[in-house]
C-alpha positions as CSV (number, residue, x, y, z in Angstrom):
1,M,87.8,84.1,83.6
2,T,85.9,87.3,82.9
3,G,86.7,90.6,84.6
4,P,83.8,90.6,87.1
5,R,84.4,87.0,88.0
6,R,88.1,87.6,88.5
7,K,87.4,90.6,90.7
8,S,85.0,88.4,92.7
9,A,87.7,85.8,93.1
10,I,90.2,88.4,94.3
11,V,87.6,89.7,96.8
12,F,86.9,86.2,98.0
13,Y,90.6,85.3,98.4
14,G,91.2,88.7,100.1
15,V,88.4,88.0,102.6
16,A,89.6,84.4,103.1
17,I,93.2,85.7,103.8
18,A,91.8,88.2,106.3
19,L,89.8,85.5,108.1
20,L,92.7,83.1,108.1
21,A,95.1,85.7,109.3
22,A,92.7,86.7,112.1
23,S,92.3,83.0,113.1
24,L,96.0,82.5,113.0
25,A,96.5,85.5,115.3
26,V,94.0,84.1,117.7
27,L,95.6,80.7,117.7
28,L,99.0,82.2,118.2
29,Q,97.7,84.1,121.2
30,I,96.1,80.9,122.6
31,S,99.4,79.1,122.0
32,R,101.3,81.8,123.9
33,R,98.8,81.6,126.7
34,F,99.2,77.8,126.9
35,E,103.0,78.2,127.0
36,Q,102.8,80.9,129.7
37,D,100.4,78.8,131.7
38,L,102.7,75.7,131.3
39,L,105.7,77.7,132.5
40,S,103.8,79.1,135.4
41,S,102.6,75.6,136.5
42,L,106.1,74.2,136.2
43,G,107.5,77.1,138.2
44,A,104.9,76.5,140.9
45,L,105.8,72.8,141.1
46,Q,109.4,73.6,141.2
47,R,108.9,75.8,144.2
48,V,106.7,73.3,146.0
49,F,109.2,70.4,145.7
50,S,112.1,72.7,146.5
51,D,110.9,72.9,150.1
52,E,113.8,71.9,152.3
53,R,111.5,70.3,154.7
54,V,110.5,67.8,152.0
55,L,113.8,66.7,150.6
56,R,116.1,68.0,153.3
57,A,119.7,68.8,152.7
58,P,122.0,66.4,150.9
59,A,123.9,65.6,154.1
60,D,120.6,64.5,155.8
61,P,120.0,60.9,154.8
62,V,116.5,60.9,156.2
63,V,113.8,60.9,153.5
64,R,110.2,61.8,154.3
65,F,108.7,59.4,151.7
66,S,105.2,60.1,152.9
67,A,105.5,63.8,152.3
68,V,107.1,63.3,148.8
69,E,104.5,60.7,147.9
70,E,101.6,63.0,149.0
71,L,102.9,65.9,146.9
72,A,103.5,63.6,143.9
73,R,100.1,62.0,143.9
74,K,98.6,65.5,144.4
75,Y,100.1,66.8,141.2
76,E,100.2,63.7,139.0
77,N,97.5,63.7,136.3
78,F,96.7,67.3,137.2
79,G,97.0,70.1,134.6
80,Y,99.9,69.5,132.3
81,V,101.6,66.8,134.4
82,R,100.9,63.1,133.7
83,R,103.6,61.4,135.7
84,L,106.6,62.5,137.7
85,T,109.9,61.2,139.2
86,V,111.7,62.8,142.1
87,T,115.4,62.3,142.8
88,K,117.3,63.4,145.9
89,V,120.9,64.4,146.2
90,F,122.8,62.3,148.7
91,P,126.5,62.6,149.6
92,G,128.3,61.4,146.4
93,S,125.1,60.4,144.4
94,E,121.6,61.3,143.3
95,R,119.0,58.6,143.6
96,I,115.2,58.2,142.9
97,I,113.0,58.5,145.9
98,Y,109.7,58.6,144.0
99,P,108.4,56.2,142.9
100,F,109.7,54.8,146.2
101,Y,109.7,51.3,144.7
102,A,112.2,52.2,141.9
103,P,115.2,50.5,143.5
104,A,113.3,47.2,143.7
105,A,111.6,47.3,140.3
106,G,114.3,45.5,138.5
107,D,113.3,42.1,139.9
108,I,109.6,42.5,139.7
109,P,107.9,42.7,136.2
110,A,104.8,44.4,137.5
111,L,106.8,47.1,139.2
112,R,108.9,47.6,136.1
113,A,105.8,48.1,134.0
114,R,104.5,50.7,136.5
115,L,107.9,52.4,136.7
116,A,107.9,52.7,132.9
117,E,105.0,55.1,133.1
118,H,107.3,57.5,135.0
119,P,110.1,59.6,133.6
120,D,113.4,57.9,133.5
121,P,116.2,60.3,134.5
122,A,118.7,58.2,132.5
123,A,116.7,58.2,129.3
124,P,114.6,61.5,129.0
125,R,112.0,61.8,126.3
126,P,110.9,64.8,124.2
127,D,107.7,65.3,126.3
128,E,109.6,65.3,129.6
129,R,111.1,68.2,131.6
130,A,113.8,68.1,134.3
131,L,113.5,70.9,136.9
132,P,116.4,71.4,139.4
133,L,115.2,71.6,143.0
134,E,117.2,74.0,145.2
135,A,116.8,75.7,148.5
136,G,119.1,78.4,149.9
137,G,121.5,77.9,147.0
138,V,121.9,74.2,147.8
139,R,121.0,71.6,145.2
140,L,118.4,69.2,146.8
141,G,117.5,67.1,143.8
142,T,115.6,67.0,140.5
143,L,111.9,66.9,139.6
144,H,111.4,64.9,136.3
145,L,108.0,65.6,134.7
146,R,106.2,63.7,131.9
147,L,103.9,66.3,130.4
148,D,100.5,66.2,128.8
149,E,101.0,68.7,125.9
150,G,98.0,67.4,124.0
151,P,96.1,70.7,124.0
152,L,99.2,72.7,123.2
153,A,100.1,70.2,120.4
154,S,96.6,70.6,119.0
155,V,96.9,74.3,118.9
156,R,100.3,74.1,117.3
157,A,98.9,71.7,114.7
158,A,96.1,74.1,114.0
159,I,98.5,76.9,113.6
160,A,100.6,74.9,111.2
161,S,97.5,74.0,109.2
162,L,96.2,77.6,109.1
163,G,99.7,78.7,108.1
164,L,99.7,76.4,105.2
165,L,96.2,77.5,104.2
166,L,97.2,81.1,104.5
167,L,100.3,80.6,102.3
168,G,98.1,78.8,99.8
169,A,95.5,81.6,99.8
170,V,98.2,84.3,99.4
171,A,99.7,82.3,96.5
172,L,96.3,82.1,94.8
173,L,95.7,85.8,95.5
174,A,99.1,86.6,94.0
175,L,98.2,84.5,91.0
176,Q,94.9,86.3,90.6
177,F,96.6,89.7,90.9
178,R,99.1,88.7,88.3
179,Q,96.4,87.6,85.9
180,Q,94.4,90.8,86.7
181,E,97.6,92.8,86.0
182,H,97.9,91.2,82.6
183,V,94.2,91.9,81.9
184,I,94.6,95.5,83.0
185,S,97.7,96.0,80.9
186,R,95.9,94.5,77.8
187,T,92.8,96.6,78.5
188,T,94.9,99.7,78.9
189,V,96.5,99.1,75.5
190,E,93.1,98.5,73.9
191,L,91.6,101.6,75.5
192,E,94.6,103.7,74.4
193,Q,94.1,102.4,70.8
194,K,90.4,103.2,71.0
195,R,91.1,106.6,72.4
196,R,93.4,107.4,69.6
197,E,90.8,106.1,67.1
198,L,88.2,108.3,68.7
199,I,90.3,111.3,68.4
200,R,91.0,110.5,64.8
201,L,87.3,109.9,64.0
202,E,86.3,113.2,65.7
203,R,88.9,115.0,63.7
204,L,87.5,113.4,60.5
205,A,84.0,114.4,61.5
206,L,85.2,118.0,62.0
207,A,87.1,117.7,58.7
208,G,83.9,116.6,57.0
209,Q,82.1,119.6,58.4
210,L,84.9,121.9,57.3
211,S,85.0,120.4,53.8
212,A,81.3,121.0,53.3
213,N,81.6,124.6,54.2
214,I,84.8,125.2,52.3
215,L,83.2,123.7,49.2
216,H,80.4,126.1,49.6
217,D,82.8,129.0,49.6
218,L,84.7,127.5,46.6
219,K,81.6,127.6,44.4
220,K,82.0,131.3,43.9
221,P,85.4,131.3,42.0
222,V,84.4,128.1,40.2
223,L,81.1,129.7,38.9
224,N,83.1,132.8,37.9
225,I,85.5,130.7,36.0
226,K,82.6,129.0,34.2
227,N,81.0,132.4,33.3
228,E,84.3,133.8,32.1
229,A,85.0,130.7,30.0
230,E,81.7,131.3,28.2
231,D,82.6,135.0,27.4
232,P,84.6,135.3,24.2
233,D,86.1,138.6,25.5
234,A,89.9,138.7,25.2
235,A,90.2,139.8,28.8
236,S,88.4,136.6,29.9
237,P,91.6,134.4,30.0
238,M,93.2,137.0,32.5
239,R,90.1,136.9,34.7
240,I,90.0,133.1,34.5
241,R,93.6,133.0,35.7
242,E,92.8,135.3,38.6
243,Q,89.8,133.2,39.6
244,A,91.9,130.0,39.3
245,D,94.6,131.6,41.5
246,L,91.9,132.6,44.1
247,F,90.6,129.0,44.0
248,L,94.0,127.5,44.7
249,T,94.8,130.1,47.4
250,M,91.6,129.2,49.2
251,L,92.4,125.5,49.0
252,R,96.0,126.1,50.2
253,E,94.9,128.4,53.1
254,S,92.3,125.9,54.3
255,N,95.1,123.5,55.5
256,L,92.5,120.7,55.3
257,E,94.9,118.1,53.8
258,R,97.4,118.7,56.6
259,F,94.6,118.6,59.2
260,V,93.3,115.1,58.3
261,R,96.7,113.5,57.5
262,S,98.5,111.1,59.9
263,E,99.5,112.7,63.2
264,G,103.3,111.9,63.1
265,D,105.7,112.4,65.9
266,R,105.8,115.0,68.6
267,E,107.6,118.2,67.8
268,Y,108.1,121.7,69.1
269,A,105.3,124.0,67.9
270,D,104.6,127.7,68.0
271,V,101.1,128.1,69.6
272,N,100.6,131.5,67.9
273,D,101.1,129.9,64.5
274,L,98.8,127.0,65.4
275,L,96.1,129.5,66.4
276,R,96.4,131.4,63.1
277,R,96.1,128.1,61.2
278,S,93.1,127.1,63.3
279,L,91.4,130.5,62.5
280,S,92.0,130.0,58.8
281,L,90.7,126.4,59.0
282,V,87.3,127.5,60.3
283,G,87.2,130.9,58.7
284,Y,84.1,129.9,56.5
285,E,82.0,130.2,59.7
286,R,83.2,133.6,60.7
287,G,80.6,135.7,58.9
288,N,80.6,139.3,60.3
289,I,82.4,138.4,63.5
290,E,85.3,140.7,64.4
291,V,88.5,138.8,65.3
292,A,91.0,140.4,67.7
293,L,94.4,138.7,68.1
294,H,96.7,139.5,71.0
295,L,99.4,137.0,70.4
296,D,102.6,137.5,72.5
297,P,105.6,136.7,70.4
298,A,107.7,135.9,73.5
299,I,105.8,132.7,74.4
300,P,107.9,129.6,74.5
301,P,107.4,126.6,72.1
302,V,105.4,123.7,73.3
303,L,106.1,120.0,72.7
304,G,103.4,117.8,71.1
305,M,101.6,116.8,68.0
306,P,100.6,120.1,66.2
307,V,97.6,118.6,64.4
308,R,96.1,117.7,67.8
309,F,96.5,121.2,69.1
310,I,94.9,122.5,65.9
311,Q,92.0,120.1,66.5
312,V,91.5,121.7,70.0
313,F,91.9,125.3,68.9
314,S,89.7,125.0,65.7
315,N,87.0,123.2,67.7
316,L,86.9,125.9,70.3
317,I,86.9,128.7,67.7
318,L,84.2,127.0,65.6
319,N,82.0,126.6,68.7
320,A,82.5,130.3,69.4
321,Y,81.6,131.3,65.9
322,Q,78.5,129.1,66.0
323,A,77.5,130.5,69.4
324,M,77.7,134.1,68.1
325,E,75.7,133.3,64.9
326,G,77.7,135.5,62.6
327,R,77.8,138.6,64.8
328,G,80.0,139.6,67.7
329,R,83.7,139.6,68.6
330,L,86.2,136.8,69.1
331,T,89.3,137.6,71.1
332,V,92.3,135.2,71.0
333,A,95.2,135.9,73.3
334,T,98.4,134.2,74.4
335,R,101.0,135.0,77.0
336,P,103.7,133.2,79.0
337,A,102.5,131.9,82.3
338,D,103.8,129.4,85.0
339,G,106.5,128.0,82.8
340,G,104.3,127.5,79.8
341,V,101.8,129.2,77.5
342,L,98.4,130.5,78.5
343,V,95.8,130.8,75.7
344,T,92.4,132.5,76.2
345,I,89.6,132.4,73.6
346,D,86.7,134.8,74.4
347,D,83.5,135.3,72.6
348,T,80.5,137.6,73.0
349,G,77.9,134.9,72.6
350,P,75.3,133.8,75.2
351,G,78.0,132.1,77.3
352,I,77.8,128.8,79.2
353,P,75.7,128.5,82.4
354,E,77.7,127.7,85.5
355,T,75.6,124.6,86.1
356,A,76.7,123.2,82.7
357,R,80.4,124.0,82.9
358,E,81.3,120.6,84.3
359,S,79.0,118.7,82.0
360,I,80.4,120.2,78.7
361,F,83.6,118.1,79.0
362,E,81.7,114.9,79.4
363,P,81.4,112.6,76.4
364,F,78.2,112.9,74.2
365,Y,77.1,116.1,76.1
366,T,76.0,118.7,73.5
367,T,73.6,121.5,73.1
368,K,73.7,121.3,69.3
369,S,71.4,119.2,67.1
370,A,72.5,115.7,66.1
371,D,73.4,116.8,62.5
372,I,75.8,119.5,63.8
373,G,77.5,118.2,67.0
374,T,78.8,114.7,68.1
375,G,79.1,115.6,71.8
376,L,82.7,114.5,71.8
377,G,84.5,117.7,70.7
378,L,85.1,119.2,74.1
379,Y,85.6,115.8,75.8
380,I,88.4,115.1,73.3
381,C,89.8,118.6,73.6
382,R,90.3,118.1,77.3
383,D,91.8,114.7,76.7
384,I,94.3,116.1,74.2
385,I,95.3,118.9,76.6
386,R,95.7,116.6,79.5
387,E,97.8,114.2,77.5
388,A,100.1,117.2,76.7
389,G,100.4,117.9,80.4
390,G,98.2,121.0,80.3
391,R,94.7,122.0,81.5
392,I,91.6,123.5,80.0
393,E,88.9,125.5,81.9
394,V,85.7,127.3,81.0
395,G,84.4,130.5,82.5
396,T,82.8,133.9,81.6
397,A,84.5,136.3,79.2
398,P,84.7,140.0,80.1
399,G,82.0,140.7,77.5
400,G,79.6,138.2,79.1
401,G,80.2,135.4,76.6
402,A,82.2,132.2,77.1
403,R,85.9,132.1,77.9
404,F,88.1,129.0,77.4
405,T,91.4,129.1,79.1
406,I,94.1,126.6,78.1
407,W,97.5,126.2,79.7
408,L,100.2,124.2,78.0
409,P,103.7,123.5,79.5
410,A,106.7,124.7,77.6
411,G,108.9,122.1,76.0
412,P,111.8,120.8,78.2
413,D,114.3,122.6,76.0
414,A,112.4,125.9,75.8
């Protein structure tokens, strides 16, 4: 099942569970009302038949059969009562007085059949109740009731059915959630892999841009070496050696090989050193820009992958160089702050409008042409900083240009 269909199924089961739960609550309330009504009716019958004028005291053998029969017929087949039997306490015994023909029913089949419709005190059934009849603390007899619990039984059956449906729906929803959890876990792993790949590709794109510009700068010593090689002057080998040393120094200081290699494990890193390496990495774009460093040597080390931090710093510095177009001032500063390291990178370029400050961290947002920018640099910078537990913000530098502020937490052992 695809993601949208699985989500629709979860919503469906959720709605079904809510409806079933609401219906079950209503039925439970109805069931309680039925039971309360039943108890109220039985209590009223118990009070009516407990009238001493109806059954009289046990010592009084006189039975007002007409009064008992009138009450019995009044309440039989009414409400919850289908049939009833009344017994009266006599000295030494308790006997049936309604139906009045009960003593003679043993010899007459028709009476036995009629009597079978009434509760039998000697053999009570599950649908029967026995209510003691008392007056003034004296036991007068017992009211045996055969109840019609059909409506209540229907409600209880509906409650049981809805309960089973609810359990089934909950089980299905739990299964859907488990499947969704597996999908989410798998998707999370895939997204993390793609995110790492995106970071690597952006770094390779930046490395390609760096390589192109570094190669441009390397042409000078190579051309000098070529010219010196054509000069038969004895001093030429010395000048060739000097130019070769310059060529190797430029390659070494570019740190390009280290920048594009595998990231490796997390390690403690000196932010000041990472900033210096980042400045060297993009130095080809500096032009006549003045660079001012205010790096506090007392900052604590941070824990992370140094190559990723270099990717962030070099990207921000390169953007600043390109914004200033070869003229202006770049100020890079560090200081301890809030249990970590605060880095500020200021330029004197045109700055970033306030309306665009939220958009610049969105993927594929760029003000550069397609052959210069991918629109992913600042988005990935923010992602890397957040992954390290830090934050990155953009604002206005004191000189009116752009200011990027980065805070990174100090390593746990710092």
